[in-house]
N, C-alpha and C positions, 0 to 999 in steps of 0.2 A: 426766782429771785424776787425780792420785793420790788415793786414798781416805784417809780418817782412820781410825784404829783405833777399834773400838767401845769405849766406856767403861762399865764396869759401874756400876750405879746403884741408887738408890731415889728414887722420887718419885711423886706421885700427881696425878691430873689432873681438871680440869673437862672437860666435853665442849667442842666447838668454840664459838667465840664469833662473833656477828655484829657489827654496828656497835656493839652495847652487850653487855658480857661479864657473864653472870650464871650463877650456879649453879643447875642444876634442882633442884627439890624435888617431893615427892610425899607422899601421905597413906598411911599403913600401914593396910591392911585385912586382918582376919584371914582366913587361908585354910583354917582348920579344917574338915574335912568335917562335914556334917550327920549326926546319929545318928537322925533321924526315921524312915529306912527300916528301920534295925535294930531300933528299937523295935516297928515294926509286926510283925515276924516273931516277936518274943518274947512278944506278948500276943494274947488273943482266939483265935478259931477259925483254922484253916489258911487263909491268905489266898487260895488258888486254888481253894477249894471253897465254892460259894454255900450259904448257910444253908438254902435251899429245897431244895437237893439236885438242882437241875435243870440246873446249868451247872458245867463244869469250866473255870476261867478261868486263862489263863497264856500266856506267848509261844509261839505255835504249837500250843496244846493246847485251845483254845476248842472246845466242842462241846455239843450239847444231847442230853439223854436223857430218856426218859419217866419219870414219877414211880415208877411200879411197878418198871421195870427198875433204876432208880437204887436203889430200896430194897432189891432183891434183891441188887444188886452189893454194897451196903454190908453186908448180912447175911452174905454169904460171906466178904468180906475184912476187914470191921470197921475199927477204928481204925488197924491196922498199915498197911493200904493207904493210908489218908489221910496217915499220918505219912511213909511212903515217898515219896509224891508231893510232899509239902511239902518234904522234904529235897532231892529231886531239882530241884524248881523253884528252891529257894533256891540250889543250886549253879550253876544256869543264870544266875540273876540276878547272882550274884557274879562269874561269868565275864564276862558282859555289862558289869558295872560296872568291872571291871579293863580290859576292852578300850576302854571309853569314856575311862577315866583315861589309858591309854597314848596314846590318839589326841589327847586335849585337851592333855595336859601340855606338849608341845613348843610349842604356840601361845600359851601364857600368858606374857607378857613377864616375864622375871626369875624365874619360878618354879624353873627349873633352876639358876639362878645367884644365888640369894638371898645367898650369901656374898659374891660379888663386889660387889653393891650395898652391903652393909654395909662392906666394904672401902673404898668410895668415901665413906663417911660420909653416905650417903643412905638415906632410907626405901625399902623395896621398892616396886616399882610396884604400882599398884592391880590386882588380879586381874580386876576388871571392865572393864580397859582395852580399847581397840579391838582386836578379834581379827581383823578383815577388812582387806583392802587399803584404805588411806586414800582418802578421796574427794578426787579431784584438784581439785574445785571448792570444797572447804571452806577454812576459815581456815588460815593457816600458822602453826605453832607449832614451831620446831625443837627447843627444849628439850623439850617434851612428846613430840615424835616420838622423841627419843632415849631418853626414859624408857620409852616403850611399845614400842620395837623394838630395843633392845639385847639382850644375851644370846644374839646370833646367831640371832635369830628367823627371819631369811630365809635362812639358810645353806643351801646345797645338800647340803653334806657336813659334819656335825658330830654331836656326841653328842645335840644337841636335835632332829636330823632323822633319827630312826632308822626311821620308817615310810615307806611308799610315799606315803601320804596327805600327810604332812608334807613330803616332798620335792617332790611335785606342787605343793602350795601354795606353796613357796618359789620355784618356777619361774613361778607365775602372775604375769601382768603384769610380768615381770622387765624392768628397763630394758635397752634396746639400748645396751650399753656395752662398752668394751674398754680394756685397758692397752696404751698405744702407746709405742714407743721408736725413736728415730733413732740407729742404731748401725752401726758398722763391724765387719767380720769381725775385725779386729785387736783389737777391744775385747771380745771373747768373755769373757775372764776377769772383766772389769769388770761385764758385763751379768749373768753368771752370779751374781755376788755380790748384785746388787740383787735379782735374781729370787728367789734363795734366802730372803732376808730378807722380802720382800713376801709370798711364798708361805707362809712359815712363819707370819707374823704375821696374814695375812688371806686371801689368795686361795685357799688349799688348801680353804677352807670355802665359797668363793662361786663359784670356777671361772669367772671372767670370762676371755674369750679375750685372748691376747697377740697383738699385731700389730707386727712389726719391719719398719723401713724402712731403706734403704741406697741410696747412690748407685751402687752395683754389685751384682751378684748375690751373694746368700749362699752361702757354701760348705756342703757336706754336713756338715762338721764342726760349723759353727755350728748348723745346723738340728738335728742329732742332739742336740748338748749342751743346748740350750736346751729342746727338747721334752721331754727326759728330767727336766727340773726341775718340770714342772707337769702336772696331769691335765686342764688346760684346752686348747682348741684353740689351735694357733699358726699364724700366717700369716707370710710372708716376702715382702715387696714391694720392688720396684726403683722408684726415683723416675724420673719422666719427665725427659728430658734438659733440658727448657726450665726445670725447677724447680731445676736445679743447674749453672747456666751464667751466663755474663755477658750481660745483656741487650743488644740492639743499640743501645740509646740510651746506654749507658755509654761514656765516653771511656776507653780502656784505659790510656793513659799517665797520665791523671790518677788513675786507680785505683791503678796501681803506685806513684805518688808518695805516695798516701795510706798504703799498706801500709808503706812505708819510714819516713814521718813518725810514724805512730802507734806503730810499733815502737820508734823512737828515743826517744820521750818516755815510754815505759813503759806504754801502754794495754794491759790484758790481752788477749792473743791478737790485738792490732791488726795484726800483721804476716801473719796467717794467711788466705789466700784461702778455704780450706774453712770457716773460722768465719763469714765473711761470708755464704757460701751456707747455712750452717746457720741463722743468725739470721733470714735472709730466708725460708726454708722455714718455720721454726717461727712466723714472724709472720703469713704470708699464704698458705701453700700446703698445709700439712698437712691442713687440714679439706676441701680439695678433692679429696684423693686418691680414686679410685674405690673402694678397699677400705673407705674409712670412710663411704661414702654409705648403707650399711645400719646405721649407728650414729647415736645421738643423744648419747652421753656418752663421755668419755675421761678417762683418768688418765695423765698423762705420767710416764714412768719413765726415768731416764738411767743409763748405767753408772757403776759406782763410787760409788753412794750407799748410804746406810744407813737402815734402818727398825728403830726401837728398840722399838715398843710393839705389843702385841696390840690388834687392832681388832675389836670384837664386834658391829659392825652394818654393813649394806650401805651403803657410802657413796653409791653411785649412786641407790638408792631414797631415801636421805636427801636428796640434791640434787633429785631430780625431785619427791618428795612435798611438799617445801617451796618449790617454785618458785624454787630458787636457780640462778644462772647461772654463777658462778665461785667456786672455793674455792682458797685459798692457805694457805701454812704459815709464810712469812717475809715481812715487809715492811720492806725495808732500802734503804739509800742506794746509788746506782750512781755509778761514776766518770763525771762529766759531760764529761770530755775526749773520750769516745767518741762522743758525739751533740750537738755544740754547736749544731746548728741545728734539732734535733727540736721544741722548744717554739715556735720561730718558725714552723715549717711547720704545727705543729698549730693555732696560733692563726689562721694564714691559712685553714686548713681550716674552722675554726669560723665565721669571718666569711663564708666562701663558702657554707657549708651549715648555717646556724643551725637550719633545719628538722629537721635529723638528730638534734640533741640531745634526749636524753629529758627530759621536763618535770621530772622529779625528780633529774636528774643532780646530783652533788655533786663539784665539782672543788675546793672550798675547802682540803680537807685536803692537796692536792697543790701549792698555791700558797703561796709565801713571802712573806707581808706585809712582812717585814723587808728584802726585796730586790726591791721594785717589783712584787710580784705575779707574779714568774717561777716557772717550774717548779722545785720544790725537789729534784728528782732522785730522789724516793722511788719505789719499784717493788715490785711483788709478785715474789718470786723464782721465775721461772717454770719452773725445772727440776722443781718440785713444783707441779703445778696439776691441778685436777679441774674440767672445764668441760662446757658445753653446746655441742656442735658446731653446732646450729641457730643459735645466736647468732653464731658466727663466720661462718657462711655467709650471714648476713643482710646486707641492702643497706648499712646504716650501717657496719659494720666493714669490708665489702669496699671501699667507697668511700674510707674512710680509709687502708686499706693501699695501695690503688692510688695515691692522692695521694702518700703518703710514697715508694712505690717508684719513681715517675716522677721524683721530685726527686733520685734517686741516692744518698740517704743511707746505704744499706746497703753501698755501694762507696767512695763519696768520704769518708764518715765510717765509723763502726762502730756503726750502729743496732743495737740489740739488741731481741730479741722481748720481754724483760721489761718495759722501760719503754712499749713500744708496746701490749702487752696491758693493762697498768695504765691508760694514757691512754684506751684504747679502752673498757674497762668503765666507767671513771669518767664518760665522756661519754654513753654510750648505755645504761647499765644503772643503775637505782636502787640506791643503797647497801645497801637492805635485802636485795637479792638477791646480795650478796657474803658469803662465809663464811670465817672464820678457823679453820682446822683446828688449834686449839691442842692437841688431844688426841693428834695423831700425831707421834711423835718421829721426827726426820729429820736427816740430815747430808749436805751436799754440800760436799766439799773443806773449807775452813776454817770454813764457816758450819754451826752445829749448833743444833738447836732440840729441847728435851726438856721436856715438860709437868710442871708440879708435881703433887705428891700421887699419884704413879703407881708407887710402889715394887712394887705387886702385879702389874703388867703391863708394865712398861718396864724396859729394861736400859741406862739412861743417867742421867747426873746432871742434875737439873732445872736449866734455865737461866732467868735472869731475863728479863723482858719485852724489855729493850734490848740483849740480848746481842750480836746481829749487826749493830747499827745501821750502822756505817761501815766494817766490815771490807773491803769491796770498794774503798774509796777509799784509795790509797796515801798515805803520810805527805807524799810530796813534791807531791801534788796541791794546787793553790792554791784549789780550790773551797771556797765558804763553806758551812757546814752549817746546816740550819734550826734555829730555836730549840728545837723539840721533835723527839723521835725519830719516825720514820716510823709505827710501829705506834700510838704514842700519839696522833698526829694523826688516824689512821684511826678509833680507838676513841673518842676524845674523852672527855667527862665527867670523871669522877673521876680517870681515868688522866693527866690533865694537871695535877693539883694539885701544888703545891710545898710543901716544909716552910716554915714561918714563919721569916723571916729569912735564908733561903738565897738566894744569888745565884750565877749561873754565872760571873761575874767572880771572885768570891772563891774559888770552887773552882778555877778555872784558875790563880789566884795561888798556890795551894798544890800545884800540879802535876797537878790533875784535868782531865777533859775537858769539864766544865760540864754533865753529863748525869746527875748522881747526886743531884739535889735532889727527886726525886718522892717523894710520900707512899708510894705503892704501887709495889712492886717486881715484882709478879707471882708471887711466891713465898709469899704469905700463906696462912694455913690456909683461909680462905674467900674467894671471889671477891666484889668489891663488887656 
């Protein structure tokens, strides 16, 4: 798709939101160094010489001497010898202290970036915060994790990882993760744009590998140009033929009629055969590719997208350490004409396999009570997604995809991977394991998301919470929209509150769209 130009901005941001959006806070604790050691050197007898005269004490200098030889030694050299030794030992201690300071400083969250925390309007993180790799069995607290692990604490290459020890620590228990992209040779310029921005804002510090997928072999030009944009390893994979071809159970004549019909009524890319293959591959094949079997996490990156904000934490560690399964950046309405039977087939799957639903599954935010409890067509905009490959390889998701695939919806209709991923995680993953990456500015075609309060780190104008709600639904589409926007239904709580006396009917009578009555816009100085 054609990319939109980058818009220069000012805005400042909360970190990501889960199912409830809250601003992290922390307690400021002074980091002033203690002066007790210095006081010891300024008072009393030299610290490295015992009062009995029998031991010389200090790093690497401890020894025993007899009383008589000690006395003779002092008689010859007197106070000047003791003073010289004290100064030499003091110099050694100062050097050791500086070495320890240089080693510890990169590991203290926020210490090197105190100004950045003040720019966010937050207290600096506690200096006594967790300095070791988080315990995978401990309680999950994403907001606390962000307070303690931002400032590029786990970066492989940054100004906070200047020592070999710091770099080694950053690589310790590093998530098995990759940036993945399904892209053609002809889309080289588009993927180079996407890579430049993501590398600049994030991956040059973390150096996670790039894996490119194509239905035909990549050219040498493509390989050279993309590898030149990153210090991370790059892999170039060709898809198996069965992942990009018409299955034998599909009626080709019916498929061709579908292409013609959806194109005629204006469904986006409804006439494109390659787009059907792409949606099918992203729905149920990408995580099966042999190259990804060595990875647990992925970040999907498409050509011609924009990344607007500096990201100062390891998003893959964040997902793993907080037991999160799926992260998204936009939650918007899709054109229901492209998948008219999707919800009926999903309901049939639920009735056939009720045992596969997670006990804490939450489908309520995806159902429209005003229209008989049907699917409201909300979706996580999946061209930006960060997820757990192990989930997608799991039995529940695999059986759901197989059910839909055998029904022919990718070819007789235009099933998309976005609504399928959305329904899948809603059925099989607790809502607490889904994360809204509100802090990452992003644009795909006409849909743009920019966090508030991010002028210090983003180059985009902040967008209101509902900015992209129905941009994918053409004006000519007859589909009915839900009473509340998709992201507000996901977040719930105060995000659904309306102003006293406001009604959508009154707003529409004045020419509005009926979605501007919310008390909170998402651009407030502080999050609720």
